[in-house]
N, C-alpha and C positions, 0 to 999 in steps of 0.2 A: 606625269605618271609617278606613282609612288615607287620607292626603291624597296624591293623585297615584299614579302607578304605583309598584309596589314597586321598590326598587333593589338588593335582594339577589339573589344567584345560587343560592339554595338549591335543590337538586335537580339542577342542571346539573353533570354529572361533568366535572371538569377544564375549568371555564368559561374560564380564560385561554387555553387551547389552542384551544377552539372559537372564541372571539372574535377570535383572531389570524387565523382563516381565513374568517370570515363577518362580515357587517355585521348586528349585532343591535341592535334598538331596541324600547323599550316606549313606547306612546302612550296617552294618557288618552281614554276615551270621552266622549260627551256627558253633561252633568250628569244628565239623567233616567235614564241607563243605569248610572251609577256604583253605585247600591245593589246591583246584580246582577252587575257585572263587576269583575274585578281590573284588567284592562288589555287593550289590543291588543298583540300582539308581532309584529314584522316581522323577517324574515331574508332577506338576499340573499347569493348567493355566486357566485364564478367561480373554480373550482379546477382546477389543473393535474393534481392527483392526487386520487383518491377519498378521502373522509374519513368515518369513522363517528362520529356524534354520539350520546352516551348521556345519558339523563335519568332520574332517579328521580322520577316524576311526582307532582305535588300531587294532592290529592283533588278535582280540578276536572274538569268537562266543558269541552272546547274545541271551537269551530267553527274549522275549518282550511281555508283556501283555499290551494292549492299548485300550482306548476308546475315541472316538471323537464325542462329542454330535452334532457337525455340519457336521458329516461324510456323504459321498455320498451314503452309503449303510446301511441296517439294521445291518450288521455284524460290521461295524465300530462304529455305534451308541450304540450297545449293549455291545461291547467288545469282543476281541479275542486275541489269543496268537500265536506267530510265532517264529520260530528259524531263526535268522538272521546270516548267515555265514559271514566270514570276507569280508568286502566291499572293493574292490580294489580301488575305487575312492572316490570322495567327496560325502558324504551323505547329502542330503537336505530334510527337512521335513517342510511342510507348516502347521503352527498351526493357528487355527481359533476358535472363540467362546470359549467354555469350553471343557476341556479334561483332561485325566489322563493317564500316562504311568508309568509302573513299570517294570524295566528290571533287568536281571541277567547278569552281565558281567563275563564270565568265564576267567580264566587266559589263556593266549595263550598256548595251549597244554592241557588245563584242561577240555575241553568239551568231549573228546573221552570216558572217563570212564562212562559217562552218556548215550552215544549212540554208543556203540562199534561196531555196525554192519557194518558201512561204514567208509571210510577215511574222515577226516574232510574236505579235499579238495572237497568232493562231494557237500558241502554246500557253498563253496566260491562264493560270488556274488549272492547268492540265499536267498530268504525269503520263508520259507516253513511252512506249518501248523504244529504247535508244536506237536499235537497229532499223526501226521504221522511220526515224527522223533523220538519221545520219546515213551516209553512203556505205559505211562499214560497221560491222558489229563490234562493240567495244570488247577488249580482251579481259573479260571478267575474271577468269581464273588467275591470270598474271597480275591483275590489280589487287585481288583480294587474297590470293593464296599464300604467297611467300611471306616469311617474317622479315625478309630483307627489305626495309623500307625504301632504300635507294632503287632497288630493282622494280618496286611497284611504281615509283615515280617515273622511272625510265620507260616503263610500259605505257603509262599515260602519255608521256611526251611523244613516244613513237606513234601511238595511235592518232593523236591530234595532229601531228605533223603530216601523217599520211592523208588526212582530209584536205590538205593543201589550201588552207584559208588564204584568200587573195585580198590584197589591200583594197579598201573601199572608202573613198573620201566621205561618203555619207555616214558610214559607220563611225569613222573618226569624228565627224561633227557631232553625232549623237553621244559618243563617249565623252567628248569634251564638255558638252552641255550638261550631262548628268554629273560629271566631276565638279563642275562649277556649282551646281546645286548642293552637292555633298559638302563642299569645303567653304562655301561663302554664305553666311547667314543673311546677307543683305539681299539675296535672291529670294523674293517672297511672292512674286506674281509672274504668271505665265507671260504677260505682255512684256515685262522687263527682260525676261530670259530670251524671248523671241528677238527683241531689239538687240540684245548683246550678241546673239548668234547670227544676226543679219537676215532673219527670216520673218515672215508674217506669222501671226499666232496660229493660223490654220496650217501653214506649211510646217511649223514646229510640231503641231499635233500629228500630222501625217508622218513626219520623221520618227517621232517617238513610237507610234503604232507599228511602223515597219521594223524598227531596229531595237527598241527597248521593250516593247510589249505592253506598256501602260502609258498614260498621258503624262505630260509634264507637271500638271497640277498634283497628280497622285504622287509623283516622285518627290516634289517639294514637301508635301505633307508627310510622306514616309520618313524622310531624313529628319524632319523636325521631331517626329514621334520618337525616332531613335535617340535624339538628344534628350528629349524629355524622359525617356526610360532610363537613360544613363544617369540623369539627375535624380530621378526617383530612387534609384538603387544606391546613390551615394550617401544618403543620410536623410534624417527628418527635417533638417534646417534648410529647406528649399524655398526661396521666395518665388512662388508660382506666378504671382502677378507680374513680377519683373521678367521671369523666364518667358512668359507668354508674350510680352512685348518684344523681347529679344528675338523670339522665333517668328514674329510677324503676325501674331494673333491679335484680334481686336480686344479680347479680354481673357481673363483667367478661365472663366466658365467654358469658353469655346475650346481652349486647349484641353481642359479636363474631359469634355465630351468626346473630342477626337481620340484622346488617349484611351479612354474607357472603351470606345467602340472598336479600337484596333487591338488592344491588349486583352480586353475582357474584364478588367478590373480597374478601379480608379488609381491614380498615382500613389495615394496614401497607403495602398495595400503593399507597396514595396519598401516602405520605410522600415529600417531595422528595428527590432523590438528589444 
């Protein structure tokens, strides 16, 4: 497991532009929650002009408390909480006026111990009222209301600890398998990952459906697209043929097709001008 919140911006499209417009922070959860959570993420904004933020999501479930002062409904303006399952596509959110979001990013595989009644795949591509998914309603006012950031983090800690996540060896196996994909470029095929985890390919598929929400092939592709996006935003001098080979693609065209299908534009659209 990593020490402290991640510092990379993988998956955030044009992170410097976003961070120039919003206050973005990551905070570490309580020690007892760290085996299950990546981090808390907090965003505040006060914009003169609307702005559309784009993210190529991680294979993670998020609990999101949010308030949009220029929202279209009383619910948006007062604040609400929802569970966001793994998003298969590009996530876009329009930000306008003033607002605040505080999210919990679970480790891929780490959400199931908090809501063990259904497979995580039941939430894939869905955004559901958090009180209907979890046993307790999240403390939205305590998480979004005060300016004391430590108090907001403490409210999230207390809420998640009250859900009493229990150790689950299969959740641990799923988290370890996804972490292997994220950190090891040599993991390119489901069969190899299954062999490394001591499972058959079919058993690995079932494990990922129950605990991650998407299949292992999807996870491998998503993390490779994150790397390609990071490369695309680093500058124009990217050797795409070599990167395609490094990421396990048969050729450059295949990488470009997957990138374009996921992000919506080809890699060259991100080269600095």
